[in-house]
C-alpha positions as CSV (number, residue, x, y, z in Angstrom):
1,M,-155.0,-151.4,-140.9
2,M,-156.1,-148.5,-138.8
3,K,-159.4,-146.8,-139.5
4,K,-157.8,-143.5,-138.9
5,K,-154.3,-142.2,-138.1
6,L,-152.9,-139.8,-135.6
7,N,-151.8,-136.5,-137.1
8,T,-148.3,-136.3,-135.5
9,I,-146.1,-138.2,-133.2
10,L,-143.2,-136.4,-131.8
11,L,-140.0,-138.3,-130.8
12,I,-137.8,-136.6,-128.2
13,D,-134.6,-138.5,-128.0
14,D,-131.0,-137.7,-128.5
15,D,-130.0,-141.0,-129.9
16,Q,-130.2,-141.2,-133.6
17,A,-130.3,-144.9,-133.9
18,T,-133.1,-145.2,-131.4
19,N,-135.0,-142.5,-133.4
20,F,-134.6,-144.5,-136.5
21,L,-135.8,-147.6,-135.0
22,H,-138.8,-145.9,-133.4
23,K,-139.6,-144.3,-136.7
24,M,-139.7,-147.7,-138.3
25,V,-141.9,-149.1,-135.7
26,I,-144.4,-146.3,-136.1
27,K,-144.4,-146.5,-139.8
28,K,-145.0,-150.3,-139.8
29,A,-147.9,-149.8,-137.3
30,E,-149.3,-147.3,-139.9
31,C,-150.8,-145.1,-137.0
32,A,-149.5,-141.6,-137.8
33,D,-149.5,-139.3,-140.8
34,H,-146.2,-137.6,-139.4
35,V,-143.3,-138.5,-137.2
36,H,-141.3,-135.5,-135.9
37,V,-137.9,-135.9,-134.2
38,E,-136.3,-133.4,-131.8
39,L,-132.9,-134.4,-130.1
40,N,-133.4,-132.7,-126.8
41,G,-136.2,-131.1,-124.6
42,E,-135.2,-127.5,-125.5
43,A,-135.6,-128.2,-129.2
44,A,-138.9,-130.0,-128.5
45,I,-140.3,-127.0,-126.8
46,N,-139.2,-124.6,-129.5
47,Y,-141.0,-127.1,-131.9
48,L,-144.1,-126.9,-129.9
49,L,-144.0,-123.1,-129.9
50,S,-143.4,-122.9,-133.5
51,T,-146.4,-122.2,-135.9
52,K,-147.2,-123.1,-139.3
53,E,-150.0,-121.2,-141.0
54,G,-150.9,-119.7,-137.7
55,K,-151.2,-123.2,-135.8
56,H,-149.1,-124.9,-133.4
57,P,-148.0,-128.4,-134.3
58,K,-149.8,-130.1,-131.2
59,P,-148.7,-133.7,-131.5
60,D,-151.1,-136.3,-130.5
61,L,-148.5,-138.5,-129.0
62,I,-145.1,-137.8,-127.5
63,F,-142.4,-140.2,-126.8
64,L,-140.0,-138.7,-124.3
65,D,-136.5,-139.8,-123.3
66,I,-135.2,-138.9,-119.8
67,N,-131.4,-138.5,-120.4
68,M,-130.6,-136.0,-122.9
69,P,-128.1,-133.0,-123.3
70,R,-129.2,-129.4,-123.0
71,M,-132.6,-130.1,-121.6
72,N,-133.5,-133.6,-120.1
73,G,-137.0,-135.2,-120.0
74,W,-137.7,-133.8,-116.5
75,S,-136.8,-130.3,-117.5
76,F,-138.9,-130.7,-120.8
77,L,-142.0,-131.8,-118.6
78,E,-141.4,-128.5,-116.4
79,E,-141.4,-126.3,-119.3
80,Y,-144.2,-128.2,-121.1
81,G,-146.4,-127.7,-118.1
82,K,-146.1,-123.8,-118.6
83,L,-147.3,-124.0,-122.2
84,N,-150.9,-123.0,-122.7
85,E,-153.4,-125.4,-124.2
86,S,-153.1,-124.0,-127.7
87,Q,-149.5,-124.8,-127.7
88,K,-149.5,-128.3,-126.2
89,G,-152.9,-129.6,-127.2
90,T,-154.0,-132.8,-125.8
91,A,-150.9,-134.9,-126.2
92,V,-150.4,-138.3,-124.7
93,I,-146.8,-138.4,-123.2
94,V,-145.1,-141.7,-122.9
95,M,-141.7,-141.7,-121.2
96,L,-139.5,-144.0,-123.1
97,T,-136.3,-145.0,-121.4
98,T,-133.5,-147.3,-120.9
99,S,-133.6,-146.5,-117.2
100,L,-134.3,-149.2,-114.9
101,N,-133.9,-146.7,-111.9
102,P,-137.1,-147.1,-109.8
103,D,-136.5,-143.4,-108.7
104,D,-137.3,-142.5,-112.3
105,L,-140.6,-144.4,-112.3
106,Q,-141.6,-142.6,-108.8
107,Q,-140.5,-139.3,-110.4
108,A,-142.6,-140.0,-113.5
109,K,-145.7,-140.6,-111.3
110,K,-145.4,-137.0,-109.9
111,Y,-146.3,-135.6,-113.5
112,G,-149.9,-135.7,-114.5
113,E,-148.8,-135.2,-118.1
114,I,-147.2,-138.6,-118.2
115,S,-149.6,-141.2,-119.4
116,E,-147.1,-144.2,-119.4
117,F,-143.6,-145.2,-118.4
118,R,-142.1,-147.8,-120.8
119,N,-138.7,-149.2,-121.3
120,K,-136.9,-148.7,-124.7
121,P,-136.9,-149.9,-127.5
122,L,-140.4,-149.3,-128.7
123,S,-141.8,-152.4,-130.3
124,Q,-144.8,-153.1,-132.5
125,A,-146.5,-154.7,-129.3
126,I,-145.9,-151.6,-127.1
127,M,-146.9,-149.4,-129.9
128,M,-150.2,-151.3,-130.5
129,D,-150.9,-151.4,-126.7
130,I,-150.4,-147.6,-126.5
131,I,-152.7,-147.1,-129.5
132,S,-155.6,-149.4,-128.0
133,R,-155.2,-147.8,-124.4
134,H,-155.1,-144.1,-125.5
135,F,-156.5,-144.0,-129.0
136,P,-159.1,-146.8,-129.4
137,E,-160.9,-144.8,-132.1
138,L,-158.0,-145.6,-134.5
139,L,-158.7,-149.3,-134.2
């Protein structure tokens, strides 16, 4: 059992089955109060720009897919980089992909916002590893 939980985890992936699986892993880890899903980068940027009671959502952790329609992971990162701090907060971004392309890993290293590059699917072990690395205060 976690001492405390992350407020929000944002999943950005166009694959509904993957989102369902990842939500189950996160729920089982009991590490977040909310899991929000967006199906492409453009929708995710709109979500981050939205306000509720005058505040932006500012997720603590973002899982980002690379290949999506409308706006892919790389384009999302370009737009995310333009947001101000009050809109993006201090999110840890983990690129989750099925891509085994070494070019994608090299590309990911160019973005300071990306904390980790992991292969899908998200598992309990990967989730706990990410929590222990980036949110040790939860354990």
